[in-house]
Backbone as a chain_set.jsonl record, in Angstrom:
{"seq": "XXXXXXXXXXXXXXXXXXXXXXXXXXXXXXXXXXXXXXXXXXXXXXXXXXXXXXXXXXXXXXXXXXXXXXXXXXXXXXXXXXXXXXXXXXXXXXXXXXXXXXXXXXXXXXXXXXXXXXXXXXXXXXXXXXXXXXXXXXXXXXXXXXXXXXXXXXX", "coords": {"N": [[-10.366, -38.832, -21.664], [-10.112, -35.603, -22.868], [-8.878, -32.465, -21.675], [-10.748, -29.413, -21.826], [-9.65, -26.807, -23.706], [-9.196, -23.411, -24.14], [-8.264, -20.861, -26.37], [-6.905, -17.643, -26.321], [-6.466, -14.549, -27.731], [-4.872, -12.428, -26.169], [-5.334, -9.04, -25.451], [-4.764, -5.582, -24.73], [-6.174, -2.754, -23.027], [-6.122, 0.806, -23.698], [-3.535, 2.707, -22.118], [-3.608, 3.654, -18.649], [-2.49, 6.16, -16.593], [-0.795, 6.733, -13.492], [0.205, 9.003, -11.048], [3.422, 9.036, -9.554], [6.154, 9.228, -7.234], [9.284, 10.887, -7.895], [11.252, 9.428, -10.435], [10.428, 6.498, -10.434], [11.488, 3.274, -9.512], [11.161, 0.489, -8.978], [8.512, -1.954, -8.507], [5.764, -3.589, -6.815], [3.007, -5.786, -6.754], [0.607, -6.351, -4.509], [-1.786, -7.317, -1.974], [-2.285, -4.978, 0.265], [-4.126, -3.947, 2.05], [-5.948, -5.872, 2.734], [-8.362, -6.289, 1.34], [-8.745, -8.031, -0.695], [-8.025, -7.162, -3.205], [-5.418, -6.436, -5.504], [-2.94, -4.171, -4.639], [-0.601, -1.483, -5.357], [2.818, -1.157, -4.74], [5.455, 1.115, -4.859], [8.859, 1.936, -5.435], [10.18, 5.001, -5.116], [12.719, 6.343, -6.427], [13.951, 8.908, -6.947], [12.571, 10.557, -5.204], [13.039, 9.643, -2.705], [11.253, 7.966, -1.3], [8.571, 5.624, -0.588], [5.798, 4.665, -2.441], [2.329, 3.932, -2.084], [-0.321, 2.671, -3.801], [-3.606, 2.244, -3.516], [-5.899, -0.221, -4.574], [-8.933, 0.554, -5.95], [-10.893, -0.785, -7.187], [-12.113, -2.418, -10.189], [-9.684, -2.285, -11.537], [-8.617, 0.232, -11.076], [-6.836, 2.822, -9.318], [-6.18, 4.515, -6.215], [-4.847, 7.796, -5.483], [-1.383, 7.884, -4.774], [-0.171, 7.171, -1.492], [2.542, 8.318, 0.395], [5.602, 7.202, 1.93], [8.418, 7.816, 3.952], [11.696, 6.835, 2.924], [15.057, 5.542, 2.804], [18.013, 6.933, 1.242], [17.636, 7.04, -2.169], [15.724, 4.74, -2.901], [15.507, 1.541, -4.349], [14.324, -0.964, -4.664], [11.512, -3.011, -3.754], [9.817, -5.197, -1.492], [7.28, -7.372, -0.178], [6.026, -8.721, 2.787], [4.723, -10.436, 5.668], [6.153, -9.361, 8.36], [5.91, -9.29, 11.141], [4.006, -11.076, 12.042], [1.268, -10.367, 12.213], [-0.617, -10.841, 10.329], [-0.751, -8.952, 8.289], [0.514, -7.485, 5.361], [3.75, -6.223, 5.297], [6.154, -3.708, 4.287], [9.258, -3.976, 2.687], [12.079, -2.169, 1.935], [14.803, -1.391, -0.164], [17.569, 0.733, -0.006], [19.635, 2.31, -2.077], [21.828, 4.268, -1.976], [22.063, 4.904, 0.702], [22.842, 2.589, 1.709], [21.24, 0.625, 3.066], [18.417, -1.224, 4.404], [14.989, -0.761, 4.854], [12.239, -1.474, 7.024], [8.84, -1.219, 6.803], [6.084, -1.147, 8.781], [2.836, -2.48, 8.451], [0.1, -0.836, 9.573], [-2.561, -1.117, 9.405], [-5.433, -0.982, 7.237], [-3.903, -0.51, 4.98], [-1.96, 1.39, 5.568], [1.216, 2.63, 6.746], [3.994, 2.437, 9.064], [7.272, 3.39, 10.084], [9.607, 0.9, 11.08], [12.179, -0.343, 11.428], [15.663, -0.006, 10.548], [18.235, -1.498, 8.701], [21.676, -2.048, 8.213], [23.294, -2.709, 5.118], [25.382, -4.303, 2.658], [27.534, -2.591, 0.323], [25.859, -0.537, -1.987], [23.128, -1.744, -2.201], [20.732, -3.462, -4.189], [18.601, -5.143, -4.874], [15.855, -6.91, -3.381], [14.511, -9.635, -1.518], [12.033, -11.564, 0.175], [11.811, -14.32, 2.256], [11.411, -17.469, 3.947], [14.238, -18.585, 4.793], [15.56, -20.253, 6.575], [13.779, -22.08, 7.585], [12.248, -21.648, 9.939], [9.711, -20.682, 10.129], [9.517, -17.935, 10.158], [9.75, -14.826, 8.465], [12.557, -14.006, 6.432], [15.054, -11.69, 5.256], [16.567, -11.028, 2.18], [19.203, -9.494, 0.542], [20.617, -8.18, -2.389], [23.777, -6.965, -2.943], [25.05, -4.785, -4.983], [27.322, -3.098, -5.14], [29.234, -4.268, -3.433], [29.499, -6.804, -4.31], [28.106, -9.059, -3.181], [25.69, -10.911, -1.204], [23.352, -10.15, 1.382], [21.954, -11.686, 4.192], [19.301, -11.452, 6.33], [18.174, -12.85, 9.141], [14.987, -13.487, 10.399], [13.576, -13.072, 13.668], [11.977, -13.509, 16.908]], "CA": [[-11.04, -37.574, -21.856], [-9.191, -34.486, -23.042], [-9.372, -31.229, -21.062], [-11.2, -28.38, -22.746], [-8.687, -25.708, -23.704], [-9.542, -22.28, -24.997], [-7.168, -19.959, -26.674], [-7.326, -16.252, -26.303], [-5.471, -13.583, -28.188], [-4.963, -11.369, -25.169], [-5.047, -7.663, -25.854], [-4.824, -4.676, -23.593], [-6.808, -1.467, -23.27], [-5.183, 1.928, -23.664], [-2.92, 2.85, -20.791], [-4.037, 4.618, -17.648], [-1.292, 6.489, -15.82], [-0.963, 7.178, -12.119], [1.386, 9.74, -10.602], [4.273, 8.471, -8.511], [7.22, 10.145, -6.912], [10.29, 11.05, -8.943], [12.059, 8.29, -10.881], [10.054, 5.196, -9.873], [12.519, 2.316, -9.887], [10.616, -0.871, -8.987], [7.183, -2.032, -7.912], [5.244, -4.893, -6.429], [1.548, -5.795, -6.667], [0.168, -7.207, -3.405], [-2.946, -6.785, -1.253], [-1.782, -4.443, 1.532], [-5.193, -3.564, 2.972], [-6.779, -7.025, 3.049], [-9.681, -6.268, 0.704], [-8.768, -9.007, -1.776], [-7.608, -6.546, -4.471], [-3.983, -6.149, -5.531], [-2.514, -2.779, -4.58], [0.73, -1.306, -5.938], [3.874, -0.52, -3.949], [6.477, 1.58, -5.799], [10.046, 2.586, -4.875], [10.403, 6.272, -5.808], [14.162, 6.567, -6.316], [14.297, 10.328, -6.901], [11.851, 11.228, -4.12], [13.441, 9.014, -1.442], [10.098, 7.462, -0.576], [7.829, 4.493, -1.13], [4.402, 5.007, -2.672], [1.342, 2.853, -2.054], [-1.538, 3.006, -4.529], [-4.625, 1.259, -3.164], [-6.814, -0.612, -5.639], [-10.3, 0.927, -5.574], [-11.802, -1.639, -7.946], [-12.117, -2.353, -11.654], [-8.356, -1.981, -12.057], [-8.249, 1.634, -10.869], [-6.07, 2.995, -8.09], [-6.212, 5.806, -5.541], [-3.599, 8.554, -5.477], [-0.438, 7.226, -3.872], [0.26, 7.672, -0.192], [3.994, 8.12, 0.411], [6.249, 6.927, 3.201], [9.847, 8.068, 3.811], [12.651, 5.731, 2.805], [16.422, 6.052, 2.825], [18.446, 7.601, 0.024], [17.527, 6.318, -3.443], [15.141, 3.398, -2.835], [15.556, 0.895, -5.665], [13.568, -2.214, -4.743], [10.561, -3.253, -2.676], [9.235, -6.526, -1.322], [6.227, -7.346, 0.835], [5.795, -9.942, 3.56], [4.27, -10.167, 7.033], [7.36, -9.548, 9.175], [5.651, -9.352, 12.577], [3.012, -12.087, 12.368], [-0.069, -9.833, 12.473], [-1.415, -11.146, 9.134], [-0.794, -7.807, 7.381], [1.762, -7.396, 4.604], [4.62, -5.092, 5.568], [6.986, -3.351, 3.136], [10.712, -3.961, 2.84], [12.61, -1.322, 0.863], [16.259, -1.298, -0.229], [18.006, 2.095, -0.323], [20.939, 2.109, -2.706], [22.937, 5.132, -1.575], [22.254, 4.923, 2.153], [23.341, 1.247, 2.041], [20.436, 0.001, 4.106], [17.085, -1.732, 4.094], [13.988, -0.326, 5.832], [11.009, -2.243, 7.158], [7.684, -0.386, 7.12], [5.039, -2.016, 9.315], [1.455, -2.205, 8.078], [-0.655, -0.568, 10.805], [-3.971, -1.33, 9.109], [-6.041, -0.278, 6.109], [-2.914, -0.175, 3.965], [-1.085, 2.483, 5.988], [2.477, 2.067, 7.227], [4.864, 3.181, 9.968], [8.65, 2.89, 10.068], [9.91, 0.011, 12.19], [13.606, -0.543, 11.655], [16.601, 0.138, 9.44], [19.364, -2.416, 8.844], [22.78, -1.793, 7.289], [23.579, -3.76, 4.144], [26.657, -4.065, 2.002], [27.586, -1.416, -0.541], [25.013, -0.502, -3.171], [22.068, -2.745, -2.301], [20.017, -3.218, -5.438], [17.417, -5.986, -4.984], [15.467, -7.512, -2.105], [13.506, -10.7, -1.516], [11.659, -12.027, 1.507], [11.494, -15.75, 2.26], [11.857, -18.181, 5.148], [15.382, -19.358, 4.296], [16.067, -21.217, 7.556], [12.735, -23.015, 7.967], [11.714, -21.444, 11.286], [8.382, -20.074, 9.949], [9.606, -16.479, 10.261], [10.315, -14.31, 7.215], [13.92, -13.497, 6.41], [15.27, -10.701, 4.198], [17.772, -11.268, 1.385], [19.53, -8.286, -0.22], [21.75, -8.255, -3.317], [24.608, -5.765, -2.835], [25.719, -4.563, -6.259], [28.621, -2.455, -4.953], [30.196, -5.102, -2.714], [29.513, -8.13, -4.943], [27.685, -10.11, -2.265], [24.323, -10.801, -0.715], [23.208, -10.12, 2.838], [20.766, -12.393, 4.657], [18.866, -11.045, 7.661], [17.263, -13.872, 9.65], [13.954, -12.96, 11.278], [13.411, -13.734, 14.964], [11.068, -12.815, 17.841]], "C": [[-10.002, -36.465, -21.901], [-9.746, -33.244, -22.334], [-9.77, -30.231, -22.147], [-10.257, -27.187, -22.619], [-9.189, -24.617, -24.633], [-8.304, -21.455, -25.228], [-7.723, -18.554, -26.742], [-6.176, -15.405, -26.821], [-5.582, -12.369, -27.277], [-4.544, -10.038, -25.756], [-5.208, -6.792, -24.623], [-5.509, -3.382, -23.996], [-5.735, -0.396, -23.356], [-4.685, 2.125, -22.243], [-3.654, 3.879, -19.937], [-2.807, 4.901, -16.811], [-1.678, 7.0, -14.437], [0.328, 7.857, -11.691], [2.097, 8.987, -9.488], [5.218, 9.568, -8.065], [8.195, 10.188, -8.079], [11.066, 9.754, -9.182], [11.661, 6.964, -10.228], [10.981, 4.115, -10.396], [12.021, 0.88, -9.913], [9.247, -0.853, -8.328], [6.83, -3.463, -7.567], [3.728, -4.766, -6.349], [1.129, -6.83, -5.631], [-1.039, -6.548, -2.73], [-2.495, -6.291, 0.115], [-2.886, -4.085, 2.522], [-6.214, -4.67, 3.227], [-8.158, -7.04, 2.428], [-9.792, -7.238, -0.467], [-8.379, -8.453, -3.133], [-6.12, -6.221, -4.398], [-3.735, -4.647, -5.584], [-1.109, -2.698, -5.157], [1.632, -0.59, -4.944], [4.962, -0.12, -4.934], [7.621, 2.254, -5.044], [10.332, 3.828, -5.709], [11.829, 6.75, -5.549], [14.518, 8.045, -6.12], [13.639, 11.097, -5.777], [12.222, 10.692, -2.742], [12.239, 8.581, -0.606], [9.527, 6.23, -1.264], [6.39, 4.952, -1.289], [3.535, 3.768, -2.608], [0.087, 3.367, -2.744], [-2.557, 1.908, -4.252], [-5.575, 1.034, -4.333], [-8.236, -0.297, -5.186], [-11.342, 0.172, -6.394], [-11.724, -1.401, -9.431], [-10.766, -1.958, -12.243], [-7.967, -0.523, -11.956], [-7.651, 1.79, -9.474], [-6.213, 4.407, -7.541], [-4.868, 6.504, -5.711], [-2.666, 7.938, -4.442], [-0.299, 7.952, -2.544], [1.752, 7.388, -0.136], [4.507, 7.964, 1.84], [7.747, 7.125, 3.021], [10.658, 6.779, 3.735], [14.038, 6.341, 2.959], [16.74, 6.73, 1.502], [18.393, 6.654, -1.166], [16.992, 4.895, -3.304], [15.055, 2.784, -4.228], [14.715, -0.365, -5.772], [12.657, -2.35, -3.535], [10.123, -4.713, -2.678], [8.155, -6.397, -0.256], [6.107, -8.72, 1.479], [5.294, -9.531, 4.938], [5.439, -10.422, 7.976], [7.064, -9.745, 10.659], [4.501, -10.279, 12.968], [1.616, -11.581, 12.676], [-1.032, -10.045, 11.304], [-1.653, -9.942, 8.229], [0.549, -7.736, 6.665], [2.495, -6.1, 4.922], [5.5, -4.861, 4.346], [8.453, -3.376, 3.539], [11.251, -3.173, 1.659], [14.127, -1.228, 0.973], [16.639, 0.093, -0.725], [19.455, 2.078, -0.793], [22.051, 2.969, -2.115], [23.042, 5.364, -0.073], [22.677, 3.549, 2.66], [22.583, 0.608, 3.197], [19.119, -0.519, 3.548], [16.166, -1.274, 5.222], [12.83, -1.309, 5.853], [9.917, -1.269, 7.585], [6.555, -1.31, 7.553], [3.659, -1.541, 8.889], [0.655, -2.034, 9.365], [-2.165, -0.659, 10.581], [-4.461, -0.468, 7.969], [-5.033, 0.174, 5.063], [-2.082, 1.045, 4.291], [0.104, 1.89, 6.742], [3.213, 3.019, 8.158], [6.25, 2.56, 9.911], [8.876, 1.998, 11.286], [11.395, -0.041, 12.455], [14.389, -0.317, 10.374], [17.794, -0.76, 9.727], [20.418, -2.086, 7.802], [22.993, -2.997, 6.387], [25.013, -3.596, 3.676], [26.544, -2.823, 1.132], [26.663, -1.567, -1.748], [23.954, -1.575, -3.247], [21.159, -2.421, -3.477], [18.752, -4.041, -5.599], [17.133, -6.615, -3.634], [14.428, -8.604, -2.341], [13.224, -11.055, -0.063], [11.238, -13.482, 1.401], [11.966, -16.34, 3.584], [13.009, -19.097, 4.744], [15.903, -20.394, 5.29], [14.985, -22.127, 8.133], [12.154, -22.853, 9.354], [10.33, -20.785, 11.29], [8.359, -18.572, 10.192], [10.249, -15.951, 8.982], [11.735, -13.781, 7.418], [14.038, -12.539, 5.23], [16.589, -11.007, 3.509], [17.987, -10.046, 0.501], [20.726, -8.553, -1.116], [22.483, -6.922, -3.276], [25.485, -5.629, -4.075], [27.147, -4.039, -6.07], [29.655, -3.308, -4.257], [30.213, -6.544, -3.216], [29.189, -9.26, -3.972], [26.193, -9.987, -1.986], [24.363, -10.762, 0.802], [21.909, -10.828, 3.183], [20.502, -11.955, 6.092], [17.834, -12.067, 8.127], [16.271, -13.24, 10.617], [13.882, -13.751, 12.571], [12.458, -12.917, 15.821], [11.825, -12.404, 19.082]], "O": [[-9.111, -36.407, -21.053], [-10.951, -32.994, -22.384], [-9.201, -30.213, -23.238], [-10.097, -26.629, -21.533], [-9.56, -24.881, -25.776], [-7.417, -21.371, -24.38], [-8.856, -18.322, -27.165], [-5.038, -15.551, -26.375], [-6.294, -11.41, -27.577], [-3.54, -9.929, -26.46], [-5.732, -7.232, -23.6], [-5.44, -2.96, -25.15], [-4.56, -0.672, -23.11], [-5.354, 1.746, -21.282], [-4.236, 4.838, -20.444], [-2.142, 3.967, -16.361], [-2.73, 7.609, -14.242], [1.418, 7.345, -11.944], [1.475, 8.389, -8.61], [5.083, 10.718, -8.484], [7.949, 9.59, -9.127], [11.48, 9.08, -8.239], [12.478, 6.361, -9.533], [11.235, 4.046, -11.599], [12.42, 0.115, -10.791], [8.864, 0.12, -7.678], [7.503, -4.411, -7.971], [3.22, -3.731, -5.916], [1.276, -8.033, -5.845], [-1.276, -5.353, -2.905], [-2.338, -7.092, 1.037], [-2.616, -3.933, 3.713], [-7.237, -4.43, 3.867], [-9.048, -7.729, 2.927], [-10.813, -7.268, -1.156], [-8.395, -9.186, -4.121], [-5.622, -5.784, -3.361], [-4.25, -3.946, -6.454], [-0.488, -3.727, -5.42], [1.266, 0.442, -4.38], [5.359, -0.934, -5.768], [7.389, 3.044, -4.129], [10.688, 3.718, -6.883], [12.1, 7.464, -4.583], [15.295, 8.388, -5.229], [14.098, 12.184, -5.424], [11.774, 11.223, -1.726], [12.194, 8.786, 0.607], [9.94, 5.851, -2.36], [5.822, 5.557, -0.379], [3.948, 2.686, -3.026], [-0.497, 4.368, -2.33], [-2.391, 0.773, -4.7], [-5.998, 1.981, -4.996], [-8.696, -0.811, -4.166], [-12.536, 0.459, -6.304], [-11.325, -0.329, -9.885], [-10.705, -1.367, -13.32], [-7.074, -0.075, -12.675], [-7.923, 0.998, -8.572], [-6.35, 5.37, -8.295], [-3.869, 5.867, -6.046], [-3.101, 7.522, -3.368], [-0.31, 9.181, -2.483], [2.19, 6.324, -0.573], [3.95, 8.497, 2.8], [8.307, 6.65, 2.033], [10.35, 5.782, 4.388], [14.165, 7.537, 3.218], [15.837, 7.061, 0.733], [19.028, 5.6, -1.165], [17.722, 3.938, -3.561], [14.588, 3.424, -5.171], [14.417, -0.799, -6.885], [12.97, -1.878, -2.443], [10.069, -5.367, -3.72], [8.125, -5.414, 0.484], [6.089, -9.745, 0.797], [5.439, -8.371, 5.323], [5.694, -11.565, 8.354], [7.889, -10.315, 11.372], [4.068, -10.263, 14.12], [0.843, -12.28, 13.331], [-2.132, -9.492, 11.293], [-2.635, -9.905, 7.488], [1.599, -7.906, 7.285], [1.924, -5.014, 4.826], [5.582, -5.718, 3.467], [8.835, -2.865, 4.591], [10.922, -3.469, 0.51], [14.67, -1.015, 2.057], [16.109, 0.575, -1.727], [20.378, 1.861, -0.007], [23.116, 2.448, -1.783], [24.014, 5.964, 0.385], [22.853, 3.344, 3.861], [23.171, 0.121, 4.163], [18.765, -0.285, 2.392], [16.513, -1.382, 6.398], [12.483, -1.903, 4.832], [10.047, -0.58, 8.597], [6.116, -2.161, 6.78], [3.351, -0.351, 8.957], [0.54, -2.969, 10.157], [-2.951, -0.318, 11.465], [-3.969, 0.64, 7.756], [-5.281, 1.138, 4.338], [-1.544, 1.68, 3.384], [0.018, 0.798, 7.302], [3.078, 4.239, 8.059], [6.391, 1.354, 9.713], [8.401, 2.295, 12.382], [11.835, 0.19, 13.581], [13.856, -0.42, 9.269], [18.306, -0.789, 10.846], [20.092, -1.868, 6.635], [22.89, -4.145, 6.819], [25.772, -2.82, 4.257], [25.557, -2.091, 1.208], [26.681, -2.587, -2.437], [23.87, -2.27, -4.26], [20.85, -1.258, -3.733], [17.891, -3.669, -6.397], [18.044, -6.831, -2.835], [13.587, -8.509, -3.235], [14.068, -10.868, 0.813], [10.411, -13.838, 0.562], [12.824, -15.768, 4.257], [12.786, -20.256, 4.393], [16.615, -21.319, 4.897], [15.25, -22.871, 9.077], [11.617, -23.812, 9.908], [9.839, -20.379, 12.343], [7.292, -17.997, 10.409], [11.189, -16.556, 8.467], [12.054, -13.186, 8.447], [13.217, -12.572, 4.313], [17.607, -11.219, 4.167], [17.076, -9.612, -0.203], [21.737, -9.091, -0.663], [21.894, -5.874, -3.54], [26.526, -6.277, -4.194], [28.07, -4.481, -6.754], [30.851, -3.102, -4.462], [30.862, -7.405, -2.622], [29.88, -10.277, -3.928], [25.527, -9.074, -2.472], [25.291, -11.277, 1.427], [20.882, -10.599, 2.544], [21.368, -12.073, 6.959], [16.74, -12.141, 7.569], [16.668, -12.539, 11.548], [14.101, -14.963, 12.574], [12.162, -11.766, 15.501], [11.245, -11.808, 19.989]]}, "num_chains": 1, "name": "protein.A"}
């Protein structure tokens, strides 16, 4: 028996724009408020902040809420860093040479938790359990120092 396959010529509607901070550099689509809808996290390079646009349904988003970051945030990742089953935000700040962790305090709102020094010119971030201990770790690519930094999570 052959599986039934349909083909679709996917098309897109006209664009809808949403205001961000100055010079948005990267984004991530994840459910930060636990409602089952993907929200948008954006690194606002020129505004030195992170914006969160909550999905209000049907592919529309609320006005962004902003949270302070270091100088020139260039990349964002999301993972549950503290085990409370809420996605937290990790943001890399290129010119302050650090990474910030913003803790999700509920309903898609965030508070600063910690700042960690990186190498020179951090440019990308990923979160994964690299050592198999069931705790998220942070990996940062440092453009200016030609290396990566790995921050192992622990309790």
